[in-house]
C-alpha positions as CSV (number, residue, x, y, z in Angstrom):
1,X,-68.7,10.4,34.5
2,X,-70.0,6.9,35.4
3,X,-66.5,5.8,36.9
4,X,-67.4,7.2,40.4
5,X,-70.7,4.9,40.4
6,X,-68.5,1.9,39.4
7,X,-65.9,2.8,42.1
8,X,-68.6,2.9,44.8
9,X,-70.1,-0.2,43.7
10,X,-66.5,-2.0,43.9
11,X,-65.8,-0.3,47.3
12,X,-68.8,-2.2,48.8
13,X,-67.6,-5.6,47.9
14,X,-65.1,-7.9,49.8
15,X,-61.7,-8.5,48.2
16,X,-62.7,-11.8,46.6
17,X,-66.1,-10.4,45.3
18,X,-64.1,-7.7,43.5
19,X,-62.4,-10.1,41.4
20,X,-65.7,-11.9,40.5
21,X,-67.1,-8.5,39.7
22,X,-64.3,-7.7,37.3
23,X,-64.8,-11.2,35.7
24,X,-68.6,-10.5,35.1
25,X,-68.1,-6.9,34.1
26,X,-65.6,-8.0,31.3
27,X,-68.9,-8.7,29.4
28,X,-69.6,-4.9,29.5
29,X,-66.8,-4.0,27.2
30,X,-68.2,-2.7,24.1
31,X,-67.2,-4.2,20.5
32,X,-64.9,-1.8,18.8
33,X,-66.3,0.0,15.9
34,X,-66.6,-1.7,12.6
35,X,-64.1,0.7,10.9
36,X,-61.4,-0.2,13.5
37,X,-62.2,-3.9,13.6
38,X,-61.9,-4.1,9.8
39,X,-58.3,-3.0,9.9
40,X,-55.2,-4.6,11.5
41,X,-54.7,-3.0,14.9
42,X,-51.9,-0.3,14.8
43,X,-48.9,-1.0,17.0
44,X,-49.2,2.4,18.7
45,X,-52.6,1.3,20.0
46,X,-51.3,-1.6,22.0
47,X,-50.6,-1.1,25.6
48,X,-47.1,-2.2,26.1
49,X,-47.2,-2.6,29.8
50,X,-50.1,-5.4,29.4
51,X,-49.0,-8.9,29.1
52,X,-52.5,-9.5,27.6
53,X,-52.7,-7.9,24.0
54,X,-54.7,-4.7,24.9
55,X,-55.4,-2.4,22.2
56,X,-56.8,1.1,23.1
57,X,-58.2,4.1,21.2
58,X,-58.7,7.4,22.8
59,X,-60.8,10.0,20.9
60,X,-62.1,13.4,21.9
61,X,-65.2,14.6,20.2
62,X,-66.5,18.1,21.3
63,X,-64.5,17.9,24.5
64,X,-65.8,14.6,25.5
65,X,-63.6,11.3,25.7
66,X,-64.7,8.2,23.7
67,X,-62.7,5.1,24.4
68,X,-62.6,1.9,22.5
69,X,-60.5,-1.2,23.4
70,X,-60.0,-4.7,22.4
71,X,-58.9,-7.2,25.0
72,X,-59.2,-11.0,24.5
73,X,-62.1,-12.8,26.1
74,X,-59.9,-15.4,27.4
75,X,-58.5,-12.7,29.8
76,X,-61.6,-11.8,31.7
77,X,-60.0,-10.0,34.6
78,X,-57.9,-7.7,32.3
79,X,-60.9,-7.2,30.1
80,X,-63.0,-6.4,33.3
81,X,-60.3,-3.8,34.1
82,X,-60.4,-2.3,30.8
83,X,-64.1,-2.3,30.6
84,X,-64.3,-0.4,34.0
85,X,-62.4,2.3,32.5
86,X,-64.0,2.3,29.0
87,X,-67.5,2.3,30.6
88,X,-66.6,4.7,33.4
89,X,-65.0,7.4,31.5
90,X,-67.0,7.3,28.2
91,X,-68.4,10.7,27.6
92,X,-66.4,12.5,30.4
93,X,-64.5,15.5,29.8
94,X,-60.9,15.5,29.2
95,X,-60.1,17.5,32.3
96,X,-62.0,14.7,34.3
97,X,-60.1,12.0,32.9
98,X,-56.8,13.9,33.4
99,X,-57.6,14.4,37.1
100,X,-57.7,10.6,37.5
101,X,-55.1,9.3,39.9
102,X,-52.3,7.6,38.3
103,X,-52.6,4.8,40.7
104,X,-56.3,3.9,40.0
105,X,-55.8,0.4,41.3
106,X,-55.3,1.6,45.0
107,X,-58.4,4.0,44.6
108,X,-60.4,1.0,43.3
109,X,-59.3,-1.1,46.3
110,X,-58.0,-3.6,44.0
111,X,-54.2,-3.5,45.0
112,X,-54.5,-6.5,47.7
113,X,-56.3,-8.6,45.0
114,X,-54.3,-7.9,41.7
115,X,-50.8,-9.3,41.1
116,X,-48.0,-6.9,40.1
117,X,-48.3,-7.5,36.4
118,X,-52.0,-6.7,36.1
119,X,-51.4,-3.6,38.3
120,X,-48.7,-2.4,35.8
121,X,-50.7,-3.1,33.0
122,X,-53.7,-1.2,34.3
123,X,-51.3,1.8,35.1
124,X,-50.3,1.6,31.5
125,X,-53.9,1.9,30.4
126,X,-54.5,5.0,32.6
127,X,-51.2,6.6,31.5
128,X,-52.1,5.9,27.7
129,X,-55.5,7.7,28.2
130,X,-53.9,10.6,29.8
131,X,-51.1,10.8,27.3
132,X,-53.5,10.7,24.4
133,X,-55.7,13.4,26.0
134,X,-52.7,15.8,26.7
135,X,-51.6,15.2,23.0
136,X,-55.2,16.1,21.9
137,X,-55.3,19.3,24.1
138,X,-51.9,20.3,22.6
139,X,-53.0,19.7,19.1
140,X,-56.1,22.0,19.7
141,X,-54.1,24.8,21.2
142,X,-51.6,24.6,18.3
143,X,-54.5,24.9,15.8
144,X,-55.7,28.0,17.7
145,X,-52.4,29.8,17.4
């Protein structure tokens, strides 16, 4: 899981440098797959806690998490936060993702540099990932019984 590496990188920065890092990291958000970009985004993929229109897809393939997200380029800080999660968790196991703290903002050292709206939105992103993974695990258990 690359998230620990990214967290260490962020931890070494001063608060104002962290915001700049997020803005620059926004460019790391991979484009969504052509199949998903060809269709209108489903309402259930929208993160309601975010003021910026953030759409997130959580897939589990052979026990590994695959995330895709769409965030407007005109919102680089939010895009950087989402890119951090998407890039940091790509390929991680479901259990690793479920073990993430609900308040990732504090663990990332970003509580003092992000407003409450962005913090709430980011909590919504983390919560959605966990919710989708729990649903996927439940579906797998039901298929086995």
